[in-house]
C-alpha positions in Angstrom: 60.4 108.2 101.1 60.5 104.3 100.6 59.8 103.0 97.5 59.6 99.6 96.8 60.4 98.7 92.8 58.6 96.6 89.6 60.3 93.5 88.7 61.8 96.1 85.5 63.2 97.7 88.4 64.7 94.8 90.1 65.9 93.1 87.1 68.6 96.1 86.2 69.3 95.3 90.0 70.2 92.2 88.9 72.2 93.0 86.7 74.0 96.0 88.7 74.6 93.2 91.8 75.8 90.6 89.1 79.0 93.3 87.9 79.4 93.9 91.3 79.7 90.0 92.6 82.1 89.2 89.1 84.0 92.3 89.8 84.4 91.3 93.6 85.4 87.8 92.5 88.2 89.2 90.4 89.3 91.4 93.1 89.2 88.4 95.3 91.5 86.7 92.9 94.3 88.9 93.1 94.2 89.5 96.9 97.9 88.1 98.3 100.8 89.1 100.3 102.5 92.0 98.3 99.4 93.0 96.3 98.9 96.7 97.3 95.7 98.1 97.8 95.8 100.5 94.6 96.1 97.1 92.7 92.8 95.6 93.6 90.7 99.5 93.1 92.2 98.6 89.5 91.3 95.5 88.9 87.8 96.5 90.5 87.5 99.7 87.6 88.7 97.9 85.0 86.1 94.9 85.9 83.2 97.2 85.8 84.4 99.2 82.8 85.0 95.5 80.8 81.2 94.9 81.8 79.4 98.1 80.1 78.6 99.1 83.8 79.7 102.4 85.8 81.5 102.4 89.1 79.2 103.8 91.7 81.9 105.0 94.9 84.1 107.5 93.1 83.0 111.0 93.4 80.4 109.8 96.1 80.5 112.5 98.8 83.5 113.1 97.9 85.5 109.6 97.3 88.4 109.2 95.5 88.3 105.3 94.7 86.2 102.9 92.6 86.5 100.2 96.1 86.7 100.6 99.2 89.7 98.0 100.5 89.9 97.7 104.8 92.2 96.1 106.4 92.7 94.6 109.8 91.5 97.4 112.4 89.8 99.2 109.4 85.8 98.8 109.6 85.1 100.3 106.5 86.0 102.5 103.7 89.5 102.4 103.5 91.0 104.0 100.6 93.3 102.1 98.2 96.8 103.5 98.0 100.2 102.5 96.1 102.0 102.8 99.0 99.9 99.7 101.0 101.1 96.3 100.6 98.9 93.2 101.7 101.0 91.6 103.9 100.3 87.9 105.1 98.1 87.1 108.2 95.3 90.3 107.4 92.0 90.4 106.9 90.7 92.8 104.2 87.4 93.6 103.3 86.2 94.9 99.9 83.3 96.7 99.3 81.8 97.9 95.7 79.4 99.0 94.5 78.1 99.0 90.4 75.4 101.2 88.2 73.3 99.5 85.3 70.9 101.6 83.6 70.4 104.5 86.7 70.0 101.1 89.5 72.9 100.6 92.0 74.5 97.1 93.2 76.1 97.0 96.4 78.5 94.2 97.9 81.1 93.2 100.2 82.7 90.5 101.1 85.8 89.6 104.0 88.4 87.6 103.2 92.1 86.5 105.2 95.0 87.0 103.5 96.7 83.8 104.4 96.5 82.4 107.7 95.2 84.2 110.5 94.6 83.9 114.1 91.6 81.0 114.4 89.8 83.8 116.6 90.6 86.4 113.6 89.1 82.8 111.4 86.0 82.7 113.2 85.4 86.4 113.5 85.1 86.4 109.2 82.8 83.1 109.4 80.8 84.6 111.9 79.6 87.8 110.4 79.0 86.3 107.2 76.8 83.7 109.2 75.0 87.1 110.5 74.5 88.0 106.9 73.0 85.2 106.4 70.7 85.7 109.2 70.0 89.3 108.8 69.0 88.5 104.9 66.6 85.5 106.4 64.8 88.3 108.4 63.7 90.3 105.4 60.3 89.3 105.3 57.3 91.0 103.7 54.8 92.1 106.4 58.0 91.5 109.2 59.6 94.6 110.2 63.3 96.4 109.2 64.2 95.5 113.3 63.8 92.0 112.8 66.7 92.0 110.1 68.8 94.0 113.1 67.8 91.7 115.8 69.1 88.3 114.1 72.3 89.7 112.7 72.9 90.9 116.6 71.9 87.5 117.9 75.4 86.2 116.1 76.9 88.7 117.3 76.3 88.5 121.1 76.6 84.9 121.1 80.1 85.5 120.0 81.2 88.0 122.2 81.7 90.5 118.7 80.6 94.4 118.8 78.2 95.4 116.7 79.2 98.7 114.6 76.2 101.1 115.1 77.1 104.3 113.2 76.9 102.6 109.9 74.8 100.8 108.8 72.5 98.9 106.0 70.4 100.9 103.8 67.4 101.0 101.4 68.9 101.0 97.6 67.9 101.4 94.3 67.7 104.2 92.1 70.5 105.8 94.7 73.2 103.9 96.5 71.5 105.4 100.1 68.2 105.1 100.3 65.6 104.8 103.2 65.2 103.1 105.4 68.3 102.6 107.7 69.0 99.0 108.4 70.4 98.7 111.7 72.7 95.9 112.8 70.6 95.6 116.2 67.5 95.5 117.4 64.7 95.0 118.8 62.8 93.1 116.8 59.5 94.4 115.9 60.7 97.9 115.0 61.2 100.1 112.7 59.9 100.2 108.9 57.4 97.5 107.7 58.8 95.6 105.1 56.7 95.3 101.9 57.2 93.4 98.8 59.8 95.1 96.4 61.4 96.5 99.1 65.2 96.1 97.9 68.2 96.4 101.1 71.5 96.4 101.4 72.4 94.1 104.2 75.8 94.4 105.4 76.8 93.9 109.1 80.2 95.4 110.5 81.4 93.1 113.4 84.6 93.8 115.8 86.7 91.6 117.7 86.5 93.6 120.7 84.6 96.9 121.4 81.9 98.2 118.9 83.2 101.7 119.2 84.5 103.3 116.3 86.7 106.5 114.7 87.1 108.3 111.9 90.6 108.2 110.1 92.5 111.6 109.5 91.6 110.7 105.8 88.1 111.9 106.7 86.7 108.3 105.5 88.9 105.5 106.9 86.6 104.2 110.1 89.1 102.1 112.5 88.1 100.0 115.2 88.5 102.0 118.7 90.5 99.5 120.0 92.5 98.8 117.2 91.2 94.9 116.9 90.1 93.6 114.0 86.6 93.8 112.1 84.8 92.4 109.1 82.3 93.4 107.2 79.7 91.6 104.7 77.0 92.7 102.3 74.2 91.3 100.1 71.7 93.8 98.0 68.6 91.5 98.6 65.1 92.0 97.4 61.7 91.4 99.3 59.5 88.8 97.6 55.8 87.1 99.1 58.6 83.9 98.8 60.9 84.9 100.7 64.4 87.3 100.6 66.5 87.0 97.0 69.9 88.2 97.3 70.8 89.9 93.5 73.3 89.2 91.6 73.4 85.7 91.0 71.4 84.6 89.1 68.2 84.0 91.3 65.7 86.8 90.0 64.9 86.4 86.6 62.3 87.2 84.0 61.1 83.8 84.4 62.0 82.8 88.0 62.8 84.1 91.6 64.6 81.7 94.0 64.5 82.9 97.3 67.3 82.3 100.0 71.1 83.3 100.6 73.6 82.0 98.1 76.6 80.1 99.7 80.1 80.2 98.7 80.2 77.9 95.8 77.4 80.2 94.2 80.0 83.7 94.1 80.1 84.3 90.0 83.8 84.1 88.8 84.8 85.3 85.3 87.0 82.6 83.6 90.2 84.6 84.2 89.4 84.5 88.5 89.0 80.9 88.2 92.4 80.2 86.4 94.4 82.9 89.1 92.8 80.9 91.8 93.7 77.5 90.4 97.5 78.4 89.2 
């Protein structure tokens, strides 16, 4: 069953997603060569705890950590480890969720660790562009297939593989709710988008084949050809005025600001700002 959320419910999701975005910002501020993926997990756990929220991922279907850290050919669900150090020239995806008053927020970003080849840099940029296109397709009266078609169009223009085994989803009082939100079309198909629907839009695009495999740890999803992947995610609410990305103060008691935030709008805690400018 697909549930549309009331304003009070969406405000709780706004707060949960704000925690996620601020925690992600703190994690991104420490991404550097020599940092372990476990270091990032500890930053994520502390950031969520300090904001009075609960981490969404620990124990979810047996997942053992706070954040998913996926490197290079790892698409999603990479498990942090104290033995794994980041290296210059890699790309890393951070996927994080939090719960506030029983409501979930979920987001992901991919960044480069230092300089990367041009084709990899463009993969990251274009996957973010696919996220923006997908979010902008969340229109009341439209269809879930419109979202996937918008993401797929960006991927096809650039020759990327679109992962099909893992998709976006509804979100609310559970991390994963109906409907599924695939990153492929056709447009005009699947569930009707209604006011108050809350969706996690998350394109996963591969530099090569769309095919993936699950590693021996039972969690980490990797590209079948070993080429890099990128992943972005926003939690979005459908309103009569257009899509609103949660976590940025755009949905409040007294205002609703449709649209997709730019990179300059990503919230940074003061400590993260100091690290980033050091």
